[in-house]
N, C-alpha and C positions, 0 to 999 in steps of 0.2 A: 274420500278418495284414498286417503292414507290407509283406512280400514280395507278398502278394496285391494290395494297393493299388497297388504299383508295376506289377504285371502289367496291372491294369485301366487304368492311365494309359498304358502302352505300347500296349495294344490300341486305346485310344481315339484315338491319334494317326494311325491308318491306317484304311483301308476294308477290310482283309483279313477273310476269314471267320474266325470264332472258334468253337472247340469248348470248352465248359465242362463239366467232369466233377466228380463228387462224389456222396456219398451223399445220399439223400433228406433234406430238411430242413436242408441246410447253407447254403442261400442262393444257389443257382445262378441263379435268376430275378433276384434283386437284383443279382447280379454282372453279368448281361447288361444290365439296365436302366442300371446305372452306366456301363458301356462306351458305351452309346448317348448318355446325357446328357452325358458328358464329351467326346464325339467331334464330328466335323465335321457330323454329321447331327442334332444335338440338337434343332433346330427343325423337323425333318421328322417324319413319322409313325413311331410305334413300335407295331408290331402283334405280337401273341403268338398262338401256337397250340400246344395240347397234343396231340401226335400219338397219345398213348395213349387219349385220350378219344373218338376217332371211329373208326367202321369205315372200311375202305379206300375204298369208293365215295364216302362223304361227305367223307372227308379230301381226296380229289382235287378234289371240287367246291369245298371251302372254300379250298384253295390256289389253284386255277387259275380258279375261277368256272365258270359254265355258261350256256348259251343257252336261250331259251324252248323248251319241248317236248322237251328232251333226256332227261328222265325224268319219271316220275309226280310231280306236285307242282311241276314247274318252270314256273310260270305267267309268268315274265318273265326277261329276261336279268339275270344277277347277276355283278358283278365278284368276283374272288377276292382273298384276302388279299395275294397278291403284288402285284396291281395297286394295292390300297389302300396298300401300303407303298412305292410307287414313290418313289425318291429318299430313302427312309428306311431303317428296319431291320425285319427280320422275325425274331422270336425263336421258334425251334422247340424246344419242351420235349419231353423223352423221345423224341429222334430214333431211339433204338434200338428203339422199338416200331413203327416204320414197316415195312410189308411190303416184300418184295423187289421186287415189281412197282412199288410207289410209289417205292422208292429209285431204280429205273431212270428213272422219269418225272421225278423231281426232279433227278437227276443231269444229265439233258438240259438242264433249265433252267439249272443252274449253269454248264454249258459254253457255252450260246448266249445266255442271257438272254431267250429267247423263250418265250412261253406259248401254249397253245391251250386255250380254254375247252372244258369237257365238252360234246360235241354239236356243236361248231363244225366247219366244213369248211376253215377257213384259220387261219393263225397270227395272233395279235395282235401288236401292236408290241413292240419290245424294252423291257425294264424295267431300271431301275437300283436294285437292292435289295441292301443289306448283310445277310448271313445270319449269325446267331448261333444255334448249336445247343447243346443241353445233354442230358446223359444221366447216369443213375446206373448204367448197365450197363458192363461191360468190353467195349468194341467190338472189341478185338483177339481176345478169346476168341470173340466172335460171328463174326468173320471166319474164324477157324479152323473154326468149326462151320458155316460157309457160310450164316449167317443175316443177315449184314450185308455189303454190298458193299465190297470193299477200295478200289476206285476212288473211291467216295463218301466213304469215311473220309479219304483223302488230300486230297480236295477241301475237306472241312470243317476238317480239322486243320491249317490254316495257322498259326493262333495257338492254343495250348493253354493254358487256364487251369484249374488244379486247385484246387477249393475245399476247404480242410481240414475235417475232422470236428471236432466239439466235444471229442471225447476227446483230440485232438491239440493243443488249446489251452485246457486246463483253467484256466490262469492268467487267462484272460479272463472266467471265469465270474462272479466277484463284480461286475465292471463290467456284464456283460450282464444279470445279475439286477436290479441297481439301475436300469438303463435301462428294462428291460421293466416293472418294478414301477411306475416313475414314469409311463410311457406308458399303462399299463392303468388305473392309479388316476385319471389325468386324464380318460380316456375314460368311466370309471364315475362320476366326481365324488366320489370317496372319498379319505380320507387315505392317503398313501403309507406302506406298512409298512416296517419295518426288519428285515432278516434277521440273526439272531444269528450269531456266529462258528461255533457248532456246526451251525447250519442250513446255512451255506455249506460247511462241511467235509463234511457229509453229501451235499450236492449235488455237490461235487467228486469224491466217491468213486463216484458213479453212472456207469454205462457209457454212457448217452445214445445208445441206438440210433436215436432219432428226431432227434438233433442239436438245433439251435437251435429248430426248430419244436416239438419236444417240450418244450424248456425254456420256451418262451413259454406253452404250454398249462398247464404245471404252475404257473408263476408266476401266471397268470390265475386258476387254480383257488384258489390260496392267497389272492390278493387279494380275490376274490369272497366267500370264506368269512370272512375275518378283518377286512377293511375297516379297515386301520390297525393300529397297535401294533407289538409285536415278534414276529416269527415265529421260533419255536423249532424245533429239529429234529423234535420230536414232532408239530408241526403240518403236516409235509410229507406228501404222499400215501404210501400203503402201499407202492407199487412202489419208491419211492426209499428207504424205510426198511428194505428187505430187505438189510441190511448183509452178510449172509453171502455173497451173490452179487455185491454191488457193491464192497465194500471189498477183497475178495481180488484181483481183477484190477488195481486201482489200486496195491496193495502190490507186485505182481509186475513193474510197469513197469521199475523200476530194476534189480531183481535179475536179471530175465531177460536184459537187455542185458549186465550184468556177467558172468553165467555164460557167455553165448555168446562174449564177448570173450576170456575166460580159456580157453575151449575151443579157440579158434584160436591164441592166442599161446603158451599153455603146452602145449596138447594136440596142436598141429601139424595141426589140421583146416583144410580150405579154406573160404574165405568163401562160395564157391558152394554148398557143402554145408550149412554151419552157419547161414548168415544168409540167403542168396538164396532158397533153397527155402521156408523158413517165411514169408518176407516175401511171396513171390509167392502163397503159399497163404493169405495174410491172417491167419496166426497170429502175425505180428510187425508192430507198428505203425511208422509213419514216425518217430514220436518215439523209439522204441527203436533203429531203424536209425541215426538221427542221433546218438544217444548212443554207439553202438558206433564210428561213424566218428570222433566227437570224441575218444574214448579213444585211438584209434589215432593220430590226428594229434598228440595230446599227446606220444605216444612218439616219433613221427618228426619232431617240430618243424615240422609243416605240410607235410611232403614226401609227396606222393601216390604217387610211384614207390616210396619206401621202404615206404609203407603197403601196396602190392600185395605186396611181399615179406613184410611182417609178417603179413599175412592169408593167407599160404601159397598165393598164386596165381602162375602163370607170368608172367614179365615181359611176354609178348605180350598178356596180358589187361588191360594198362594202359588202353587206350582204351575197351575194353568196360566196364571197371569205372567209369570216369569218366562214360560215357554213361548207364549204369544209375543212378548217383547223381543226375545232372542231370535225368534223366527223372522221377525220383520226388522231386525237390526236397530231396535229401539231400547235395548238394555244398556243403560248408561252406567259407567263405573261409580260405585257408591263412595269410593275413597275421596273423590273430588268434593262431594257435598259434605262429607264429614270433616274434611280439612277446612273447607270454607266456613262451616259452622263453628269449628274450633277457633278459627281466627276471629270470627265475630264475637264469640264469647270472651276471648282474651282481651279484645279491644274494649268490650263493655266492662270487664273486670278492672282494667287499667283506669278507665274513666271513673268508675265508682271509687277506686282507691284515691284518685286525685281529688275527688269531691270531698272524701272524708278527711284527707290531709288539709285541705283548705278550711274546712270547718273547724278542725282542731287548731289551726293557726289563728283563725278569727277569734 
């Protein structure tokens, strides 16, 4: 989350287009709003539109506006959201749900800054709008399936901000629970409940498919029912208490990373086969990938070139490997591992010196 805050601050310092990706409920809209509020356009309009909530014809009218008589029910001229966001920011949620025709129309605006209202015979004036788009879809897969335009993707993907899932930051859960419980209790005017250690452990073991949005719903349900006091694990909703499904994945996080690491280092298997394929198939989490990379850097003392060899990849794959890690936020700082290695070597040298001194004394 510290890395995410840095990315938001970096994005806020420019007017470049931003693509925010992440699962549903991770906080993509909050991320977009923070970029706007911390940026140069913070005092200008911030306009939002959910592309999945409107049919194509209505979406075009909402974005570009329409003139009187352009369709049934158009009794007057209406400016579009792009005009309303002039000199400000337009946030387009679920951009992956936009039809191919609308993608082409929107791409033209991104290239020229000009709009034409639905039913108008001439172009309107040029607009100055910063675009922030968000999606929970894999746009590269959609490009391969020809359901999303590649040229639009590269127009939007100037700055890419990936919002992590709640599963990838379980250590934040106690703090999030306390914050949500306090906010919801204040809204309802009831005492703030306290979650027991067992309750927090149970919550941490849950898979959280709905991410922070689901966590908020569950905390609100508990607060409404109990209105203060201590919340025990048995007070949690039944879907969280199904430990046979929730505890097992949590217990395999560490073991799966260790098994895959051993398969490469001792079994001679390639990183591209053992780790890359399951990660791209979403059978391996970012947390597990980071742990595997960390294990390797401990062996190589922070040397990524040696890590390529350790993971049984050709030396020519060095740049491809680094680009893959950076793209998925798994490129770990090598300095930490070199520093740790130096400390271990120094400790070992001190021990050897002590042994030699004891032998001389004897």
